[in-house]
C-alpha positions in Angstrom: 0.0 0.0 0.0 1.2 3.5 -0.8 0.5 6.9 0.6 -1.5 8.1 -2.4 -4.4 9.2 -0.3 -2.2 11.1 2.1 -0.4 12.7 -0.8 -3.7 13.7 -2.5 -5.2 15.1 0.7 -2.1 17.2 1.5 -1.9 18.7 -2.0 -5.6 19.4 -2.1 -5.3 21.3 1.1 -2.2 23.2 0.0 -3.9 24.2 -3.2 -7.0 25.4 -1.4 -5.1 27.6 1.1 -2.9 28.9 -1.6 -6.0 30.1 -3.4 -7.3 31.8 -0.2 -3.9 33.4 0.3 -3.9 34.8 -3.2 -7.5 36.0 -3.0 -6.8 38.4 -0.1 -4.4 40.8 -1.8 -6.4 40.6 -5.1 -9.5 41.5 -3.3 -7.9 44.3 -1.3 -6.4 45.8 -4.5 -9.8 45.8 -6.1 -11.4 47.3 -3.0 -8.9 50.2 -2.6 -10.2 52.4 -5.4 -13.9 51.8 -4.4 -13.0 52.5 -0.7 -11.1 55.7 -1.7 -13.8 57.0 -3.9 -16.5 56.4 -1.3 -14.5 58.1 1.4 -13.5 61.0 -0.9 -17.1 61.6 -2.0 -18.3 61.7 1.6 -15.5 63.9 2.8 -16.0 66.3 -0.1 -19.7 66.5 0.8 -18.9 67.2 4.4 -16.5 70.0 3.4 -18.9 71.7 1.0 -22.3 71.1 2.6 -21.9 70.6 6.3 -21.4 73.1 9.0 -19.7 72.3 12.3 -21.2 73.8 15.4 -20.2 73.7 19.1 -23.0 73.7 21.7 -23.1 75.0 25.2 -22.0 71.6 26.7 -18.9 71.7 24.5 -19.9 68.9 22.2 -19.3 69.3 18.5 -22.1 68.7 16.1 -22.5 68.9 12.4 -25.4 70.6 10.7 -26.9 69.2 7.5 -29.6 70.9 5.6 -32.9 69.0 5.5 -33.0 68.7 1.7 -29.5 67.3 1.6 -30.1 64.7 4.3 -30.8 61.9 1.9 -27.5 62.6 0.0 -25.7 62.7 3.3 -27.1 59.4 4.4 -26.3 57.7 1.1 -22.7 58.9 1.0 -22.2 58.0 4.6 -23.6 54.5 4.0 -21.3 54.0 1.0 -18.2 55.1 2.9 -19.2 52.9 5.9 -19.9 49.9 3.7 -16.6 50.1 1.9 -14.7 50.4 5.2 -16.5 47.4 6.6 -15.6 45.3 3.6 -11.9 46.0 4.2 -12.3 44.5 7.7 -14.8 41.7 7.0 -13.1 40.2 4.0 -9.7 39.4 5.6 -11.5 38.0 8.6 -13.8 35.8 6.5 -10.8 34.5 4.5 -8.9 33.8 7.7 -11.9 31.8 9.0 -11.9 29.9 5.6 -8.2 29.0 6.2 -9.2 27.2 9.4 -12.2 25.6 7.7 -9.9 24.2 5.1 -7.7 22.7 7.8 -10.7 21.1 9.4 -11.6 19.5 6.0 -8.0 18.4 5.6 -8.2 16.7 9.0 -11.4 14.9 8.1 -9.8 13.4 5.0 -6.6 12.6 6.9 -8.5 10.6 9.6 -10.4 8.7 6.9 -7.1 7.9 5.1 -5.6 6.7 8.4 -8.5 4.3 8.9 -8.4 3.0 5.4 -4.6 2.4 5.5 -4.8 0.8 8.9 -8.4 -0.5 9.4 -7.3 -2.4 12.5 -7.0 0.9 14.3 -10.8 0.8 14.4 -10.6 -2.1 16.9 -10.2 0.4 19.7 -13.2 2.4 18.7 -16.0 2.7 21.2 -18.7 3.3 18.5 -21.5 0.6 18.8 -24.0 -0.7 16.3 -27.4 -2.1 17.2 -28.4 -5.4 15.6 -31.1 -3.5 13.5 -28.4 -1.1 12.3 -26.1 -3.9 11.4 -28.8 -5.6 9.4 -29.4 -2.4 7.5 -25.7 -2.1 6.6 -25.9 -5.3 4.5 -22.0 -5.6 4.5 -19.0 -5.3 6.7 -17.6 -2.5 4.5 -20.8 -0.4 5.0 -20.6 -1.0 8.7 -17.0 0.0 8.7 -17.7 3.2 6.8 -20.5 4.0 9.3 -18.2 3.5 12.2 -15.5 5.7 10.6 -18.0 8.5 10.0 -19.2 8.4 13.6 -15.6 8.3 14.9 -14.6 11.3 12.7 -17.6 13.3 13.6 -16.8 12.8 17.3 -13.2 13.9 16.8 -14.2 17.0 14.9 -16.4 18.1 17.8 -13.3 18.3 20.0 -11.0 21.3 20.3 -8.0 21.4 18.0 -5.7 20.5 20.9 -7.9 17.5 21.8 -7.8 16.4 18.2 -4.0 16.1 18.5 -4.4 14.2 21.7 -6.6 11.8 19.8 -4.2 11.4 16.9 -1.2 10.8 19.1 -3.1 8.1 21.0 -4.4 6.6 17.8 -1.1 6.1 16.0 1.2 6.0 19.0 3.5 8.9 18.3 4.1 12.3 19.8 3.2 14.7 17.0 3.9 17.9 19.0 7.6 17.2 19.7 9.9 19.6 18.0 6.9 21.6 16.7 7.5 25.3 17.7 4.6 26.4 15.5 2.2 24.6 17.9 1.6 27.8 20.0 0.8 29.8 16.8 -1.6 27.1 15.7 -3.5 27.1 19.0 -3.7 31.0 18.9 -5.0 31.2 15.4 -7.7 28.5 16.1 -8.7 30.3 19.2 -8.9 33.6 17.3 -11.0 31.8 14.7 -13.5 30.8 17.4 -13.7 34.4 18.6 -14.4 35.7 15.1 -17.1 33.1 14.4 -18.9 33.2 17.7 -18.1 36.6 19.4 -17.3 39.0 16.5 -13.6 38.8 17.6 -14.3 40.1 21.2 -11.7 38.5 23.5 -13.1 36.2 26.2 -11.6 34.7 29.4 -11.6 31.4 27.6 -9.3 32.8 24.9 -6.8 33.8 27.5 -7.2 30.6 29.4 -6.5 28.4 26.4 -3.6 30.5 25.1 -2.0 30.4 28.6 -2.4 26.7 28.9 -0.5 26.2 25.6 2.0 29.0 26.3 0.9 31.0 23.3 2.5 34.5 22.9 -0.3 37.1 23.4 0.1 40.8 23.5 0.2 41.8 27.1 -1.8 44.9 26.5 -4.8 42.9 25.4 -7.7 42.5 27.8 -11.1 40.9 28.0 -13.5 42.9 25.8 -10.9 44.0 23.3 -11.5 43.0 19.7 -9.1 41.0 17.6 -8.9 41.5 13.9 -6.8 40.0 11.1 -4.0 42.3 9.9 -2.1 41.3 6.7 1.0 40.1 8.6 -1.1 38.0 10.9 -3.0 36.5 8.0 0.3 35.5 6.3 1.6 34.0 9.6 -1.6 31.9 9.9 -1.3 30.7 6.3 2.3 29.7 6.9 1.4 28.0 10.2 -1.3 25.8 8.6 1.0 25.0 5.6 3.7 23.8 7.9 1.3 21.9 10.2 -0.3 20.0 7.3 3.0 19.0 5.7 4.6 17.8 8.9 1.5 16.0 10.1 0.9 14.3 6.8 4.5 13.1 6.4 5.0 12.1 10.0 1.9 9.9 9.7 2.9 8.7 6.2 6.3 7.4 7.5 4.8 5.9 10.6 2.0 4.0 9.0 3.7 3.1 5.7 7.5 2.6 6.4 7.8 0.6 3.2 6.7 3.7 1.1 9.6 5.9 2.0 10.5 6.5 -1.6 7.2 8.1 -2.4 7.2 10.0 0.9 10.7 11.4 0.2 9.8 12.3 -3.3 6.6 14.1 -2.3 8.2 16.1 0.5 11.1 17.1 -1.8 8.5 18.2 -4.4 6.8 20.4 -1.9 10.1 22.0 -0.8 11.2 22.5 -4.4 8.1 24.4 -5.3 8.6 26.7 -2.2 12.1 27.5 -3.4 10.9 28.3 -6.9 8.2 30.6 -5.4 11.0 32.2 -3.2 8.9 31.2 -0.1 12.2 30.8 1.8 10.7 30.9 5.4 8.6 27.8 4.8 11.3 26.3 2.6 13.9 26.5 5.3 11.6 24.9 7.9 10.4 22.0 5.8 13.9 21.2 4.3 15.3 20.9 7.8 12.3 18.7 8.6 13.2 16.7 5.5 16.9 16.0 6.1 16.4 15.4 9.8 14.1 12.4 9.2 15.4 9.3 11.0 15.0 7.3 7.8 15.1 8.0 4.1 14.6 5.7 1.1 18.4 6.2 0.3 21.2 8.6 0.8 20.4 10.3 -2.5 17.0 11.6 -1.2 18.6 12.8 2.0 21.3 14.6 0.0 18.6 16.4 -2.0 17.1 17.8 1.2 20.6 18.9 2.4 21.5 20.6 -0.9 18.2 22.4 -1.2 18.4 23.5 2.4 21.8 25.0 1.7 20.5 26.5 -1.6 17.6 28.2 0.2 20.1 30.0 2.5 22.4 30.8 -0.4 19.5 32.4 -2.4 18.8 34.6 0.7 22.5 35.7 0.7 23.1 33.8 3.9 26.2 32.1 2.6 27.7 31.3 5.9 24.6 29.4 7.0 24.5 27.7 3.6 28.1 26.5 4.1 27.4 25.2 7.6 24.6 23.0 6.2 26.9 21.7 3.4 29.6 20.9 5.8 27.4 18.4 7.7 28.4 15.9 4.9 31.5 14.9 3.0 30.6 15.3 -0.7 33.8 13.8 -2.2 32.2 10.4 -2.7 28.9 11.7 -3.9 27.5 11.5 -7.4 28.4 14.2 -10.0 25.1 16.1 -9.7 25.7 16.6 -5.9 29.3 17.5 -6.5 28.1 20.1 -9.1 25.6 21.5 -6.6 28.3 21.8 -3.9 30.7 23.5 -6.3 28.0 26.1 -7.3 27.0 26.8 -3.7 30.6 27.3 -2.6 31.1 29.4 -5.7 33.9 27.3 -7.1 32.7 28.0 -10.6 35.8 26.7 -12.5 35.3 23.3 -10.8 31.6 23.5 -11.5 32.2 23.9 -15.3 34.5 20.9 -15.3 31.7 18.8 -13.6 29.2 20.1 -16.1 31.3 18.9 -19.0 31.8 15.5 -17.2 28.0 15.1 -16.8 27.5 15.9 -20.4 24.2 16.0 -22.2 22.8 12.7 -21.0 23.6 12.7 -17.3 21.8 13.2 -14.0 21.6 17.0 -14.7 19.7 17.7 -18.0 19.1 20.9 -19.9 15.8 21.5 -18.1 17.6 21.3 -14.8 20.0 24.1 -15.8 17.1 26.2 -16.8 14.7 25.6 -13.9 16.7 24.6 -10.9 17.1 27.6 -8.6 20.7 26.3 -8.0 21.8 28.0 -11.1 20.1 31.4 -10.4 23.3 33.2 -9.8 25.9 31.3 -11.9 23.7 31.5 -15.0 24.7 35.2 -15.3 28.3 34.2 -15.8 29.6 34.2 -19.4 31.5 31.0 -19.0 28.5 29.2 -17.7 26.6 30.0 -20.9 29.6 29.0 -23.0 29.9 25.7 -21.2 26.2 25.0 -21.6 26.4 25.7 -25.3 29.3 23.3 -25.7 27.3 20.5 -23.9 23.9 20.9 -25.6 24.9 22.7 -28.8 22.4 25.5 -28.2 22.3 29.0 -26.7 21.4 29.1 -23.0 18.0 30.7 -22.1 16.2 30.8 -18.8 12.9 29.1 -18.7 10.6 31.7 -17.0 8.1 30.3 -14.5 4.7 31.9 -15.0 3.7 34.2 -12.2 0.7 33.6 -10.0 -2.2 35.8 -11.1 -2.0 37.8 -7.9 1.7 38.6 -8.7 0.7 39.9 -12.1 -2.1 41.9 -10.7 0.0 43.5 -8.0 2.8 44.3 -10.6 0.2 45.9 -12.8 -1.2 48.0 -10.0 2.2 49.1 -8.8 3.1 50.3 -12.3 -0.2 52.3 -12.5 -0.3 53.6 -8.9 2.9 54.9 -7.3 1.2 55.0 -3.9 1.3 51.1 -3.8 5.1 51.2 -3.7 4.9 52.6 -0.2 4.8 50.2 2.7 1.7 51.7 4.1 -1.3 53.4 2.6 -2.3 56.7 4.1 -5.5 56.1 6.0 -8.5 58.1 5.0 -10.9 59.2 7.6 -13.9 56.8 7.6 -17.5 57.5 8.0 -17.6 55.4 11.1 -14.9 57.5 12.8 -16.8 60.7 11.9 -20.0 59.3 13.4 -18.2 58.3 16.6 -16.8 61.7 17.1 -19.7 63.8 16.2 -23.5 63.8 16.6 -25.3 64.4 13.4 -28.1 66.9 13.3 -30.3 67.1 10.2 -31.3 70.7 11.0 -32.2 72.9 13.9 -35.9 72.5 13.2 -35.7 68.7 13.3 -33.6 68.8 16.5 -36.1 71.0 18.3 -38.9 68.5 17.3 -37.0 65.6 18.8 -36.7 67.5 22.1 -40.4 67.8 22.2 
């Protein structure tokens, strides 16, 4: 049996949270002009049509003519709605991230029981005789028990779900998992947003304290938690890391004979992160990869080590890259690893000799030279292009990886709007803020009527 189900489940989840991650900046970019226009129109109206007065009690009020009240209300509603969208959409997408994780866990549990059906022997789910008769087959009865078991697990807290998994497969999943505290905090924040509109409760503090989560000391019960862009990105990265580590730990535990596919899949995940320049996640998962107790063979472990060093190298952390490389003696390795070592240690003349030795039909082919991030820097060297031409009898050209749609949209917006180049966008006064600071009076006549 192979880990095909685990593989499919993991990549389905990663694809889904990638789509959510990309949706947020695209949506915010599209909202910005709408938000700006709504606020500008409202502020322009206030400037030209509204008079500010100060009453005897010192409170400031604004005076709107009665025949302009409808315009005022419409513009205020437009400005308020656009401002709310900028708050609600990130929070909704954040909640969707956690929902995708819950769906991932559901599929993961089902895969575990299908890979090791004997694990159901410890289940406390019972069937009546009449239910068993209705099932008609053992397979149907098993599926019914699995559904009941999964439903019970999903009703538990996220921490209790890990307790269940650890007991089920007999392994400590939270060891060497520093992202655990982040995971607990984001799931607790999700609960607040779904059930309490983000208002902090005593339960939030209690659960965060129990799991040693880092929480802003200035926060108190009654404060509201939102989803700033940096926090959203951190939540995405946390769930990405958790899903990969959880899937591969279970894969290696339940299917020790399938290490080849497990190593290949994990390397594929890491390689895509390097290509996307997602170095933070890449660093974490590559270390996770080469620190596994068992690999299919040394070649797979070497790939993790080389790519871990490459990730540091591409971030201009050459000393850290060298330290990773020095954990192994590469002199007896295959030529492709020797080439990687020579490139990463910037021994280019040695690298060109190895390239010629490998030739046009070796472990490194022409697509590797064009796609592998290993050659990102050396490909700018004239001699590299000359060596490539001698080997393959063609001019060297980089194979450009298509950008994600969100990258293209952001690049387009930056070109057309210089303001987006700044790290922060100047905040425009919102209608909500104006309403909080001032009491609105349609006119003096209406005001006097209300007093009566």
